[in-house]
FIKEPA-905093 format. One record per atom (N, C-alpha, C): residue in one letter; x, y, z. Coordinates in steps of 0.001 Angstrom, whole numbers, plus 500000, padded with zeros to 6 digits. Example, Ala and Ser with C-alpha at 12.3 -4.5 7.8 and 13.67 -1.06 7.14 Angstrom:
// residues 2
A513190494310507800A512300495500507800A513200496700507800S512850497750507080S513670498940507140S512900500030507870
END
This chain:
// residues 465
M348811905965916562M347499904976916583M346769905057917819A347625904902918771A347132904856920141A346259906015920658S346892907017920106S346088908487920411S344812908754919577D344874908165918452D343689908088917579D342438907354918254D342891906062918753D341997905270919467D341507905854920371N342260906593921428N341853907003922659N340931908307922192A341172909105921236A340220910104920860A338995909592920360D339115908464919705D337617907955919205D336819907653920525D337518907031921348D336751906485922641D336289907379923372V336990908751923674V336596909815924217V335172910447923343A335153910433922280A334176910918921522A333005910167921756R333194908778921703R332051907910921831R331532908009923284K332218908124924200K331717908639925578K331078909869925555A331427910892924824A330886912194925109A329459912054924285R329282911291923125R328102911187922544R327084910386923342K327627909415924152K326774908521924826K326315909299926293A327195910339926534A326630911000927770A325593911898927351A325980912724926407A325008913845925632A323417912912925377E323489911778924756E322472910918924548E321377910898925967I322211910318926981I321519910187928085I321027911325928690A321806912455928579A321254913644929157A320009914227928481R320065913854927043R318755914286926292R317808913300926513V317798912164926683V316777911213927243V316275911882928722I317091911928929697I316673912581931075I315823914007930658E316235914942929848E315606916139929708E314481915892929050L314159915147928022L312904914920927268L311842914319928343S312372913005929161S311407912614929977S310898913498930863D311787914292931530D311455915220932766D310390916114932162R310746916754930959R309701917680930145R308413917043929675A308413915669929354A307108915167928767A306408915167930184R306839914460931228R306007914235932473R305286915416933070E306196916526932938E305781917866933551E304895918531932757L304778918403931464L303683918755930658L302349917965930859R302575916893931095R301602915827931095R300584916385932460K301691916492933525K301235917037934866K300301918075934803R300817918978934003R300097920256933726R298737920351932874G298650919221932240G297360918826931489G297686919480929819Q298994919860929685Q299247920236928404Q299604919080927569Y298605918387927134Y298521917136926584Y299089916992925179A298902918047924167A299289917955923026A300827918091922842D301411919311923880D302917919284923994D303490918214924569G302854917534925653G303400916416926158G303563915215925231L302547915181924188L302719914154923230L303914914438922546I304024915469922112I305292916025921077I306708915570921827A306630915831923161A307929915404923955A308238914065924069Y306888913231924370Y306939912066924466Y307354911199923180R307011911639922089R307427910983920765R308672911533920367Q309392912588920756Q310861912812920663Q311596911989921609L310978911649922659L311785910603923621L311664909205922869L310691908977922441L310649907505921677L311571907494920417D311880908594919941D312924908513918711D314172908383919128M314304908548920409M315804908244920733M316105906618920911F315045905851920613F315211904431920878F314783903708919674P315418902488919111P314949901714917965P313446901389918282R312626901478916924R311231901136917140R310881900009917782A311583898761917825A311175897617918318A311872897383919625S312414898428920132S312939898357921591S312165897798922693A312410897233923603A311733896916924924A312246897520926112D313085898465925955D313746899089927119D312534899710928035S312751899600929444S311753900057930401S311446901523929899R312455902263929573R312122903628929373R311191903858928083V311253902912927258V310424903044926151V308988902569926841V308861901577927547V307414901243928013V306851902501928749K307528903271929587K306998904276930220K306688905439929182A307498905551928192A307136906601927317A306067906290926398L305946905184926110L304592904688925322L303406904988926079E303433904426927455E302279904731928320E301927906263928496G302808906956928780G302654908362928850G302166909109927382A302729908765926331A302523909320924950A301047908888924587S300607907418924978S299199907124924457S298256907853925450F298499908096926803F297739908952927548F297297910291927044C298559910856926672C298470912254926431C297807912294924795A297825911340924007A297136911409922891A295612911064922913E295407910117923827E293824910093924296E293122911458924621K294123911855925629K293456913038926307K293356914408925202A294111914118924184A294125915309923351A293447914893922111G292912913812922147G291740913456921116G292588913123919669D293856912899919823D294556912666918537D294587911061918269Q293423910679917536Q293479909198917121Q294575908585916436I294712909491915389I296021909022914582I297166908823915424A297548909640916462A298658909462917406A298392908012918036V297225907893918405V296934906772919394V297041905597918511E296766905565917216E297164904229916453E298731903986916050A299257905015915759A300524904977915592A301489904489917028L301009905005917922L301478904654919225L301311903037919504A299996902822919314A299687901117919448A300382900368918611R300587900649917282R301169900022916544R302764899816916603R303323900776917158R304982900780917912R304757899766919094R303878899744919807R303811899097921049R303782897461920567T302943897301919545T302855895601918991T304277895396918546E304983896236917724E306202896177917238E307375895788918462A307089896523919403A308195896222920685A307714894993921566F306396894669921589F305993893605922406F305093892655921543P305480892053920595P304690891241919743P303852890090920382R304213889707921550R303589888587922341R302611889175923558D302317890404923374D301374891217924209D300008891298923723P298962890714923796P297797890722923028P297265892132923626A297345892991924700A296818894002925011A297122895223923940G298346895008923431G298766896103922537G297964895886921203F297774894778920959F296872894338919662F295469895062919852D294852894778921103D293454895307921544D293459896713921497V294499897568921976V294483898831921816V294513899278920458L295421898723919568L295413899109918123L294022898900917282A293475897717917733A292381897562916975A291263898602917330E291139899038918636E290317899974919032E290657901446918293A291811901773918281A292398902973917461A291783903031916189L292122901809915372L291786901649913997L290143901600913794A289516901204914821A287937901259914779A287553902670914953Q288355903516915759Q287990904965915901Q288067905716914826L289173905380913986L289385906071912781L288616905515911582G287609904500911600G286793904264910848G287218903101909733R288347902518910309R289094901472909384R288551900077909905A287657899680909787A286646898344910447A287440897242909927Q287830897122908787Q288554896029908129Q289540895730908846D290428896868908907D291888896646909451D291722896222910844A290784896881911726A290445896517913409A290424895142913306A289200894482912389A288779893295912595A290082892116912392T291092892694911507T292369891830911202T293196891941912304V293238892956913164V294333893088914406V293335892272915496R292169892525915733R291520891563916515R291693890069916610I291853889645915070I292001888248915123I293510888245915535R294283889144915107R295852888608915670R295933888838917235A294914889635917734A295125889662919330A294562888251919817H293679887752919143H293166886501919607H294094885205919425R295069885531918375R296054884415918226R297062884540919199V297480885955919586V298663886214920500V298318885693921740R296823885924922049R296281885448923262R296482884077923534K295787883374922478K295893881884922247K297301881191922464A298409881933921789A299674881311921939A300316881470923173A299738882454924117A300358882744925458A299731881572926370Q298800880953925837Q298416879860926888Q299328878597927273P299295877986928291P300096876963928484P299869875861927148P301117875234926833P301252874141925752P300420873117926045E299730872552924798E299246871143925097E299918869932924398L301014870550923611L302083869634922956L303453869727923584T304057868360923523T305386868480924091T306066867814922663I307029868639922203I307765868022920849I309203867403921388L309190866292921526L310369865352921965L311296865275920858T312787865720921104T313748865281920093T314792865035920801V315906864178920310V317015863547920880V318214863884919839V319336864733920469V320115865100919495V321648864735919867L322483864742919096L323710864603919211L324525865903918830E325883865921918977E326621867296918662E326300867786917169N326415866759916395N326104866974915097N324656867554914538H323702867397915540H322358867972915225H322246869431915779Y322991870000916605Y322895871271917184Y322350872210916466G322695872491915147G322380873345914459G320914873470914050Y320223872008913923Y319016872003913573Y318090872424914440V318277872331915878V317352872731916879V316743874108916747R317779875264916220R317277876483916333R316488876359914960Q316824875947913949Q316144875930912648Q314627875350912686Q314586874104913667Q313218873654913999Q312325874615914952L313014875454915928L312048876432916674L311675877425915738A312642877825915002A311966879026914011A311105878739913045L311087877295912284L310163876932911384L308830876677912140I308825875912913267I307735875443914042I306993876744914331E307443877683914819E306822879051915142E306386879782914162A307200879554912940A306583880479911614A305301879830911173L305368878408911241L304241877557910506L302941877714911574N303394877710912859N301956877505913776N302176878692914924P302007879953914067P301822881077915029P301108881294916084D299769880486916139D298802880457917246D298835879467918168T299854878450917911T299945877443918633T300970877408919664P300682877205921281P301688877209922109P302388875524922099F303502875306922073F304269874283922135F305420874160923097K305748873137923465K307199872911924209K308139872017923679L309205872600923200L310290871902922615L311111871286923710L311289869754923864L312038869234924820L313073868491924262V314288868914924492V315412868387923583V316412867709924671V316746866265924266V317614865632924942V319019865623924255D319862866173925047D321034866152924479D321797865153924873N322010864080923865N322327862716924142N323970862500923807T324567863605923935T326127863612923886T326644862791925104G325811862765926038G326307862206927334G325346862590928456P325650861882929665P324856862448930817P325105863644931681G326210864170931268G326791865469931985G325722866658931413S326516867877931951S325578869084931534S325505869186929845P324247869480929283P324075869480927974P325180870604927283G325920870267926031G326570871174925207G325761872065924578L324616871707924388L323710872641923464L322797873834924227K323320874967923954K322491876050924925K321728876803923881I320394876892924412I319521877797923756I318532878698924690D318546879859924756D317889880736925579D316385881208924807H315414880033924832H314254880324924235H313029879956925207P312116880632925381P310765880368926265P310126879011925918R310272878662924818R309717877161924286R310662876015924531C311935876342924959C312547875161924655C313214874937925953E313360873534926229E313940872969927409E315066871996927055I316245872026927463I317241871089927005I317819870414928357I317780868846928315I318071868230929372I319266867175929046P319982866621929890P321086865970929560P320485864630929163G321153863765928469G320863862397928051G321403861362928900V321586860103928101V321831859043928995V323209858390928392D323952857608929281D324979856781928634D324694855941927654S325525855447926659S325574854632925770S326117853418926377D325485852145926169D325762850963926649D326976850283925689P328368850397926317P329319849730925467P329012848363925222T328542847611925965T328228846178925825T327401845889924646L326790846715924023L325968846164922758L326617846341921539P326313845578920481P327038845707919166P326980847036918666D328172847210917878D328111848697917417D326935848912916382A326371847762915607A325455847685914605A324023848364915288G323676847926916384G322545848560916891G322632849551918155R323781849777918731R324055850482919848R323383851877919576G323467852639918512G322686853938918285G321378853894918461S320747852994918248S319160852784918412S318741852437919890Y319678851770920458Y319399851424921793Y319510852838922669H320576853530922178H321006854716922954H319713855826922797H319338856031921298H318273856792921098H317012856532922001A316734855273921929A315361854908922579A315625855030924186A316677854931924861A316642855023926343A316592856634926530A317242857417925725A316872858837925858A315412859197925668L314806858549924719L313281858912924735L312448858341925865N312874857128926237N312178856614927411N312336857513928681M313697857848929014M314058858723930075M313003860242929956A312941860772928802A312510862156928560A310875862101928800L310301860870928708L308785860712928874L308397861249930360E309354861210931230E309105861465932592E308902862926932780Q309263863687931927Q309297865039931733Q308115865752930908V307279864638930354V306053865039929434V304860865207930495E304376866727930493E303122866972931326E301872867380930487T301919867274929128T300824867777928276T300173866643927871P299095866851927160P298026865778926690P298548865275925214W299535865823924611W299924865376923314W301401865118923272L301783864460922717L303471864364922441L303751863998921166L304716864806920473L305118864483919279L306705864105919244V306950862818918858V308372862509918643V308893862816917532L309953863515917250L310660864183916107L312006864199915898D312478863586914828D313924863677914359D314317865187914426P315785865405914942P315873866857914628P316236867295913355D316289866372912242D316568866703910824D315223866383910086F314166866084910762F312707865959910099F312092867438910131F311976867990908970F311215869426909083F309717869411908463V308853869571909270V307452869993908710V307190870885908211I306496870973906881I306706872257906042I305363872613905634Y304148872193906482Y302941872293906183Y302439873340907229R301532874337906731R301249875329907511R300296874870908444N300314875512909685N299456875068910831N299269873531911127W300370872992911036W300333871427911180W300165870883912303I300212871598913379I300078870969914808I298482870896914905E297737872261914627E296261872173914874E295751871076913835E296244871129912579E295659870315911579E295663868793911920V296812868558912479V297020867214912514V296266866584913985Q296401867715914935Q295652867186915955Q293799867014915614D293505867975914936D292030868031914601D291695866547913642H292603866368912990H292358865223912135H292482863849913010M293288863819914151M293475862693914980M291755862608915623R291590863768916260R290468863640916915R289090863441916152R288982863978915106R287672863470914114R288016862119913743R289129861433913531R289171859940913378R289301859196914291S289503859706915616S289591858693916795S290859858241916497L291882858572916367L293362858255915907L294012858119917317S295039857346917605S295984857454918702S297162857870918089L297546857374916914L298959857955916557L298828858528915095F299624859421914738F299702860019913502F301392859884913215G301652859848911973G303078860022911730G303448859829910393V304764859382910031V305312858993908705V305885857646908760P305964856882907909P306576855451907918P307849855491907567W308786854651908151W310002854324907565W309971854605905825H310637855426905145H310692855366903725H311009853949903345Y310190853648902204Y310268852402901776Y311198851645901255S312381852538901108S313673852255900424S314494851286901696W313983851591903014W314539850924903939W313531849636904292N313420848710903284N312352847656903476N312764846735904522R313696846709905284R313912845628906406R313051846402907625K312840847665907630K312185848198908720K310721848028908296W309828848223909517W308567847959909323W307806849038908148R306820848474907507R306088849397906600R304866849689906942Y304250850631906328Y302724851052906473Y302430851399907743F303341852076908688F302697852216909849F303724853299910634P303502854296911427P304318855564911746P305409854904912426C306644855705912196C308015855326913005C308084856578914081V309374856722914570V309706857731915382V310322859005914991H310355858859913573H310981860243912536H310002861324912915F308617861076912798F307549862016913102F306383861009913564L306152861109915029L305258860296915601L304244861143916797M303076861659916106M302250862331917065M301310861401918025V301332861367919224V300869860510920086V299536861406920914D298320861028920795D297338861286921608D297210860754923185L297937861241923919L298225860710925510L296796860363926156G295631860891925560G294527860644926397G294102859186925637R294454858707924609R294121857394924144R295420856319924402I296525856778924672I297726856016924986I298290856593925886G298650855944927076G298866856625928348G300507856468928149L301375857552928900L302639857654928838L303446856321929348R302625855513930260R303327854420930775R302986853369929639E302431853606928792E302191852500927834E303453852688926477L304109853853926599L304952853917925591L306617853413926017D306927852559925298D308105851904925334D308860851966923914F310144852813923873F310602852730922592F311889851957922173T311984851102923310T313185850263923186T313072849173922018P314220849302921119P314241848108920025P314465846798920552D314312845753919532D314875844637919796D315601843927918590L316721844896918239L317573844401917471L318426843052917554L318647843055918708L319452841892919074L318740840400918722G317542840247919134G316553839144918700G316502838794917276A316492839885916591A316245839987915178A317478839479914476A318513840070915044A319935839660914389A320260838291914548E319898837721915658E320135836431916093E319206835319915088S317850835930914747S317197835106913887S317693835189912393S318293836368911689S318664836463910688S320106835695910454N320716835226911492N321885834515911197N321596833207911696S320526832678911753S320237831112911971S320782830320910867P320863828936911347P321431828061910189P320581828111908950L319320828272908949L318539828259907783L318836829332906913H319016830691907488H319112831940906916H320592831785906328R321646831111907145R322851831180906394R322954830411905165W322139829117905185W321996828236904189W321199829135903100M319989829823903250M319298830796902261M320356831863901515R321240832199902547R322182833199901962R323050832777900882E323160831459900780E324153830859899911E323291830479898833H322128829817898986H321404829025897887H320139829663897390A319548830575898316A318354831110898053A318285832617898448P319098833479898120P319258834876898507P318134835737898352I317397835622897234I316284836298897058I315185836171898081L314931834711898072L313931834187899121L314252834687900545R315507834711900909R316002835285902109R315644836700902286N316037837377901423N315600838683901247N314202839148901443R313324838174900894R311949838402901140R311480838270902593L312175837111903314L311628836848904325L312380837681905633L313358838544905202L313702839718906072L313091840866905839L312252840971904867L311500842352904777L310646842639906265E310779843745906604E310067844230907946E310542843630909137S311731843085909115S312150842028910037S312992842866911063R313435844208910981R313965844818911864R313586845519912805R313532845283914114R312841845698915126R313264846876915801D313294848023915123D313989849266915378D313363849982916477T313820851222916962T313235852107918109T311990852340917516G310951851799918569G309367852306918430G308876851138918035W309626849772917800W308804848793916983W307662848331918032N307769848585919406N306514847977920390N305262848561919951L305299849827919473L303958850632919195L303452849835917804H304299849506917043H304021849033915640H303449847486915970R304067846761917069R303587845406917294R302090845422917782R301823846435918701R300748846623919193R299505846959918578F299743848099917795F298530848802916862F298699848570915504R299484847848915065R299600847644913475R298059847198912948R297556846259913601R296433845581913176R295134846229913438T295284847587914049T293799848372914475T293811849553913470N292855850382913550N292547851459913046N292979852645913885A294019852572914792A294483853450915455A295561854513915157A295997854214913937A297250855310913280A296891855635911835D297120856648911420D297205857073910007D298587857609909858M298854857850908465M300132858446907894M300158859500906921A301070860184906766A301424861018905499A302106859768904669L302062860186903305L302542859269902479L303963859701901889P304943858700901943P306269858935901214P306337859148899797V307141859815899538V307498859899898003V308410858972897532V308054857950896581V309151856804896301V309060856672894849D310473856935894372D310551856555892965D310940855030892843T309934854421892372T310104852912892492T310981852414891298R311032853153890298R311838852862889091R313263853002889442T313835853696890273T315110854012890426T315632853501892200E314698853467892882E314845853083894291E314759851699894629F314277851020893854F313959849591893795F314676848790892606R316038848507892643R316674847764891325R317052846499891917A316969845903893010A317041844310893043A315810843609893764P315716842574893269P316175841796892378P316209842212890771A316960841781890037A317171842415888677A315752842334887998R314940841676888077R313545841410887541R312564842575887869L313013843552888919L312153844784889210L312607845808887945M313604845481887312M314025846566886263M313150846269884953T312145845182884977T311717844949883705T309971845216884331R309220845494883291R307840845936883380R307045844730883969A307427843267883281A306699842205883741A307216841689885184G308531841833885322G308848841565886729G308045842450887790R308037843730887553R307307844600888408R305847844283888486W305201843634887412W303853843372887242W303757842313888401L304435841229888211L304350840167888948L304629840363890533E305650841127890766E305930841523892081E304814842390892743Q304177843237892129Q302866843837892621Q301901842884893004R302012841614892596R300833840607892724R301030839639893655L302333839789894304L302556839112895623L302043839582896924P301952838741897931P301266839281899223P302324840282899812R301601841307900131R302410842823900682R303495842376901525R303224841466902285R304124841125903400R305701840701902528L305520839846901526L306725839580900630L307213839962899504S306390841274899168S306672842043898068S307834843195898366F308825843215897337F310012844040897590F309260845759897281L308297845675896395L307845846942895993L306634847181897175P306429848474897343P305484849076898416P304043848748897783A303121848630898655A301703848380898236A301116849461897500P300476849433896299P299720850604895849P298943851311896693G298856852614896656G297987853497897705G298822853886898890T299919853211898982T300656853764900498T301829854559900124Y301944855053898836Y303066856126898560Y302693856879897312L303536857936896900L303283858699895804L304388858469894972E304410858539893454E305553858778892762E306141860346892667P307233860593892175P307724862100892127P306818862828891422D306144862109890218D305495863086889426D303906863297890098Q303763862631890997Q302422862716891751Q302718863879893006A303790864521893071A304194865137894270A304944866504893636T304257867191892689T305110868275892133T305571869413892813G304884869612894061G305219870495895164G306769870461895498F307378869382895269F308787869211895683F309868869435894685R309586870210893767R310393870461892625R311498871664893119Y311141872309894220Y312024873286894673Y313452873081894368P314304873961893787P315617873708893527P316298873024894942P316270873846896023P317257873190897251P316678871949897731I315370871478897420I315011869964897666I315829869122896823R315947869357895494R316665868659894488R318088868421894977S318677869444895536S320102869480895750S320264868735897267L319319868820898074L319413868055899491L319137866682899160A318227866254898376A317730864830898146A317354864287899250P316330865051899895P315605864487901271P314853863507900926E314262862693901870E313105861859901929E311849862977902069R310853862651901270R309752863671901083R308447862893901557F307460863548902117F306195862989902418F305045864077902157V303825863359901787V302752864140901260V301516863959902235W300895864944902556W299473864822903050W298723865689902704R297276865106902493R296160865902901929R296714866309900677G297359865702899834G297767866257898496G298938867255898386A299294867739899772A300301868793899598A301614868260900515P302804868838900021P304031868682900587P303838868880902198F304347867814902980F304093867771904271F305427867888905039A306403867258904478A307510867241905384A308982866669904483V309735867168905107V311340866352904381V311925866117905367H312812864959905219H313874864327906570H315069864336905555L315950865381906161L317313865499905599L318183864308905442R318314863408906801R319020862197906607R320400862484905908G321424862800906975G322730862881906379G323387861930905460N322743860380905616N323439859617904681N322745859969903321M321749860540903349M321292860706901774M322081861692901043R322888862523901556R323702863576900827R325041863313900805E325618862233900516E327100862173900437E327688862990899352D326828863170898345D327605863772897232D327820865181897502M326922865842898783M327209867172898930M328391867220899696R329187866140900182R330435866159901072R331500865935900103T331482866139898889T332547865814897817T333238867195897870S334392867424897234S335157868461896868S334160869434896065A333462868993895125A332545869703894338A331466870328895002N330909869627896088N329832870009896954N330061870199898281P330878871010898836P331270870994900293P330151871212901220P330379871020902443P329162871012903587P328480872505903465Y329137873399903028Y328646874723903349Y327301874821902328K327625874090901327K326466874278900258K325337873605900743E325429872446901582E324376871697902122E323600872908903124R324331873321904032R323943874331904991R323135875461904133A323703876027903135A322971877050902545A321669876668901712A321583875597901525A320534874771900611A319485874622901748T319817874051902836T318894873934904022T318144875319904440K318968876206904473K318848877521905016K317583878076904047E317997878034902930E317046878609901770E315817877728901745L315941876715901761L314512875871901734L313663876326902903L314395876284904430L313454876713905422L312989877890905450E313491879111904906E313260880311904826E312097880551903890A312085879782902836A311290879762901779A309820879001902166V309860878182902995V308562877541903699V308019878303904677A308962878961905437A308443879940906484A307842881225905851G308202881596904829G307613883009904361G306481882524903455A305035882986904014A303962882432903383A303832883291902117N304354884549901854N304159885308900715N305122884625899563S306456884271899948S307369883835899161S307239882647898517W306144881751899058W306062880326898310W304728879858898645A303765880615897968A302485880342898201A301894878859898174E302430878270897190E301753876702897243E302171875847898597W303202876210899024W303552875434900305W302853876170901538A303154877462901546A302653878162902709A301120877968903097F300453877925902155F298988877742902318F298381876197902143G299453875440902003G298898874142902023G298023873943901073V298107873608899880V297104873138898917V296546871821899356A295816871707900276A295355870422901053A293811870240900218T293910869110899558T292386868467899431T291713868244900442A290303868414900179A289237867909901273A289232866583901587E289296866418902770E289195864928903177E287798864329902823
END
């Protein structure tokens, strides 16, 4: 057995040495032919050399071979070769706009004007994407969120290919060196903050999250900021430019999604930190403070009056507690809720199944009466602030049904899904183990990212504003 392994190792080394010798031979021959002005033969030698490497290889020897082959093809007047070499250059260096410029010119020389125009558009997009980012996407993660970060990067790039951005990740597992490691030019990972052990367990996570957000604001240097939960996935094509353009035209300071209305003790009808786009030209960084005030709200809900109502008037007490929880980001809600500075995507809410208490909500008459109460005191969300499931048909894709995420719609098209682990307890049973959740999430995000595989979502069947 050992002798067989040694023989295989010797054979591999021999093949590798032969390949290296062949590369050196072809490289020397191609350069010599080019120096002599024998461009057609030099082109053949360079292409033989390129065939020694994978098409998408960015090896330095490939770079030199492409340069030499392109020079020889130009001198030999072989436009078909020029086009083929330029196309290979774009495969090896998809972020280099110069390669697309060369390819467009080669296609134009071949009389393929329409193809040349398409490639020029691509060159423009690549050049634009190479510009410094104007958007910082800020997300705070714990160890159980690590897998989402790579998925976010891939999906954001796939849906916004022309828009540069920076993903700033706070690893809030602790203040030490981040456990999350990602080597990506658009991603920066910084350590988080300590959790305050003196806070009650019920609100400690929100304070910990808010402290990490506030700390990370010091790292933001772009004119736009997006606060994003790691498991909140936007599925709307070109959403960065579309949302920012919408905000500019409407003179908005904030755009986002509200707390899903099933969480009715959170504020309603105003964006929350699950997805919150901020125009920092209208709201300065120093004006942002995500600190919650859960302790004060808890004291109020445990007052003698509330304790009495818990026993004698529980429905009235629950009405008074609607929108009372001052969670992460509540200061923005307090300051801007009465202005026209914010807009939202709409949540999809099944009011027939998600609002079952009090019991009268299960009757048609009870629901009719409930909808006529003041918005602040009604258990049901206000008409026009949400969509029923039959009004959001784009969410019928099987992985969505199995994941059961919170869903949001904008301009009549599916906008985002929020996975929220607590929404999918059934997928952790023996019949639906965790790998099914991961598989469904992967299938969903790959379908969204593929424009041709899911046209309805990929092209954002948006209605005109």
